[in-house]
N, C-alpha and C positions, 0 to 999 in steps of 0.2 A: 492784696492779691491782684495780680495783673491778668485780666480776663483774656488778653491776647496771647499769653504764654500758656499753651495747652498743658505741658508737663506740670507746671506750677499749679494750674487750675485743678488738674486731676489729683494732685497731692492734697490740695485743700479739700476737695470733695470727700476723700476718704478719712479726713481728720475732723470733719465738721458734719455731725449727724443731720441737723436740719437741712444743710445744703445737699447732702446725699439723697435724702428723702425727696426733696424738691426736684432735683435733677431726674431721679427715677420716675417720678410722677409726670413730669413734663415730657420726658421721652415716651412714656406710655400714651400720653395724649397724641403726640406726633405719630406714634405707631398706629393708633386707631384711626387717625386721619388717613393713613395709608390704606386701611381697610375700607373706609366708608366714603372718603372724599376724593383722594388722589385717583382712584380707578376711573372716575368720570372723565379724566383727561384722555385716557386711552381706550375708553369704552367702544367708540366707533371704529377705531383702527383695528381692534380685535374682532368686533362683531362682523365686519366686512371681510375679514381674513386678509387684510393688507399686511398684517404682521401677526406672528404667533404671540400668545400671551407672554412667553419668556422673553422674546425680543422686544416686545412692547414695554415690558417692565424695565429692561435694561436701558432702553431709550429714554423712558420717563425718568429714571434715576439721573442720567447725565443732564437732561434738559431741565429737570427740577433744580438741580444745583446751579446750572447756568442762569436760570431765571432769577434765583435768589441772588447770585453773585453780581450779575450785570445790573439788575434793577436797583439793588442796594447801593451800588456805586453812584448811581444817578439820582435815585429817589427812594429814601428810606421812610417816607412819611406814613406808609401803611403800618410799618412796625411801630413808629412813634405814636400813632393814633391808638393802637391797642395798648401800648405801654402806659399811656395816659388816660385810658378809658375809665378807670376807677381810682378812688383814693381809699386805701386801706387804713389811713390814719398814721399817727406818728410813733406807734409802738411796733417795732419790727417783729417782735416775738408773736404778738397777736396777728399781725399782718401775714406772716408766713404760714401760720396755722390756717387762717382763712383761705389763703391762696391754695394750699394743699387740699383743703376741703373742696374747693371749686374744681380742682383738677380731677379728684375722685368722682365728682358729679359728672364731669364731661366724659370720662371713660365709661361710666355706668350708662349714660344716655346713648353714647355712640355704639357701645357693644350691643345694646338692645336693638338699636336700629339696624345694625349689621345682621343680627340674627334673623330678623324678618325681611332682610334684603331690600330695605328702604334707604335710598341715598340721601340722608339728612345732611344739612350743612354743618360741618365741624366749625366753621368760622362763627356761625351764629350760636352754636352750642358753647364755644369758648367765651364769647362775649356775654351770653346769658349766665353762664356758670360763675364767672368772676364778678359779675354785677350782683347776682344773688348773694354771694359770699360777702361782698362789700356792704350791702344793705344790712345783712345780719350782724356784721361787725360794728357798723356805725349806729345801728338802731333806727336808721332813716335813710331816705334817698340822698342824703348829703354826700354819701360815698360815690355817687355817680356823676361823672363829668358830662353834663348835658350836651355841650358843644360837640364832643367827640361822638356821643351816641347819635346825634342827628346825622352825622356822616354815614352811619350804618343804616339808618332809616332811608336816607336818600339812595344809598347804594342798593337797597332791596328793589326799589322801583326802577332805578336806572339799569341795573344788571339784567333783570327779567325783561324789561322793555327792549333793551338793546339786543339781548340774546335772541328773543323771538323775532324781532324786526329784521335783524341782520340775517338770521337763518332763512327767513321767508324770501327776502330780497336776493340774497346770494344764490339760493336754489333756483329761483325764477330766472335770474341772469344766466346761470350756467345752462339751464334747459334751453333758453333762447339762443345762446351762442353756439351750442353743440347740436342743435336740431339738424337732422339730416346727415350728421357726420358718421363715419364708420364706427360702429358700436365697439368692436373688439379693440380698435386702436384707442378710442376714447377711454375705455376701461383701463388699459395699460397706463395711460396718462394719469387718470384719477387714482389708480392704486399708488403710484409714486407720489402724487399730490397728497394722498391721505397720510402717508408717512411724514411728509412735511407738516401737514395740519396737526397730526398727533404730537409731533415734536413741539410745534408752536403752543399747543394746549398745555403740554407738560411744562414748557418754559414759563408760561403765564401763571400756571398753578404755583410754581415755585416763587414767582414774583409776588403773588398775592398771599397764598396761605403760608408759604415758607416764612415770609416776613412777620406774619401775625404770630406764629408760634415762637419765633426767635425773640420777638418783643416780650412775650410772657416768660420765656426762659431767662432773659436778662433781668426782668423784674424780679423773678424768684431768686436769682443770684444776689441781687442787691439787697433784698429783704433778709436772706439767709446770712449775709455779712453784717446785718445790723443797720443797714442804711435804708431808711424809709422815705428819704427826701430827694433822691436822685431823679432828675427830670430829663436827662439826656444820656445817650449811650453810643457806643460804636459796636458794630457787629463783627466779631473775628471770623477769619476764614474757616477755622476748624469747626465752628458752630454751623456754618453753611453746609459743610460736607456732612457733618453728623446728622443734621436735620434731613438732608436729602436721602442719605442711606437708611435712616430709620423709617422714613415714609415708604421707601422702596421695599423694605422688609415687610411692612404692614400690607402693602399691595400684593406682594408675592404670597403671603400667608392666606389672606382672605378676600382679595380684591375681585375674584371671579364672580362672586355672588352679586356684587354691585354692577360689574360690567354686564352681566346677563340682564339685570333689571333695566339698566339705562340703554344699553346698546342693542338689545335683542327684543326684550318684552314690550318696551314702551312703543317703539316704532321699528318696523323692519326696514332697514336702510340699504339702498344700493351703494356702490362705491362712490359715485359722484355725489350722492346725498350725504354720505359720511364725510366727504371732503368739505362740502358746503357747511355742515354743522360745525366741524372743527375750525374752519376759517372764520365763521361767524362768531363763535364763542371766544376764540383767541383775540379777535379784533375788539370785541366788547371789553374783554379783560385788560387789553392794552390801554384802551381809552380810560378806564376807571383807575388803573394803576398809575398812569402818568399824572392824573389829577389827585392822587393820594386818597382815593375813596376805597375803604375796605368793603369788598363785596364777596359774595359766595360764589365759588367756582361751580359748585353743584347747581345752584339756581341758573347760572349763566349757561352752562353746557346743556342742561336738560331743556331749558326753554328754547335754546337754539335748535335742538333736535325736534322739538314740537313745531317750531316755525318751519323747518324743512319739511316735516311730515305733512302739514296741512296743505302744502303746495300740490300734493297729489290727491287731496280730498280729506276732509276731517275724519272720515271713517278709518283712515290709515293709522290714526293715533289711538293707542289703548288708553282711553280716557278714564277707565276705572283705575288703572295704575297711576295715571297722572293725578287723579283725585287723592289717592293714598299718599303720594309724594307731597302734594300741597298741604294736606292735613298734617303730615310730619313736619313740614316747614313752619306751619302756623303754630304748632304745639311746641316747637323747639325753644322759643323764647320763654314762655311761661313754665314749661316743663323742666327744662334744664336750670332755669333761674330758681325755681322752687327747690329743686334737688340741691343746688348750690347753697341756697339759704339754709335748708335743713341740715346739710352736712356741716356747714360752718358752725351752726349752733351746737351741734353734737361735738365737733372737734374742739371748740373753745372750752366746753365743759370738761372734756376728757384730758386736754393737754395744757391747760393754763390754770 
């Protein structure tokens, strides 16, 4: 099967039941990423009313795709890292069962987080879910690629540190540069700037998260075809389009709950502060993507907003909500990992 030929791929999907189930589950994971993760990219541009939710979602769709397309041309290492994160073994039948179990676990975790309005990291849920399933399949941590996992650990500290630091510094710099300027004129400038910032965030979200989920998509396709040993891949254009549209659909269905939590409830942002948060988060994501480090766009954007918020005083930040978010972040790895492990054990007993 030629993965680059979409009509042939589609024909194969409907004649290969394991492949069909895998594709449906991966698209479901991308959809819930649109519910819970992608809205972070446009949370500030909506909360400051620089764009309506409808126009922000349309913009995010276009720039998510462009982020996937452009960054994949130059740097596909994020997708390669996720692809090589775990080793499901040499039995493709067992491997595809374990992968499907992991995908069910990720959808379960993400849906619960969305219900409570907590913006968890789908990137980390993805990594934890497939890691838990690989451990269940192998019976030990032999299924985990430690070198690739370390990139994720580094990414947690780098993304949160850069997000908060850039947010604080850029907000302070903007305040200093525009002190004494005409307020109305400045707001018009920052409203336009926020649209640019929101587009940049959507672009970088596609560059980071789009690559991660396409890496898993291609892993699932390889396993469903009976190939458990492929270590390299190419990302077809149709998959980039499909991923972007599926994310956009998820955001349009349920994204407002997360937009409200991140863009309105955590910190009340002015237009120039929203611009600072977007610019800070997009810059941090660009830095990590160029170096092939898989990071959480949720962590990066929310910490950038916190960094901006504290420039006006720590009491401006809703620390209770921040604590809930941090707890959800901390629990994602063990929580989703355990669900992935349990689901894999159940699926292996039922389907093999």
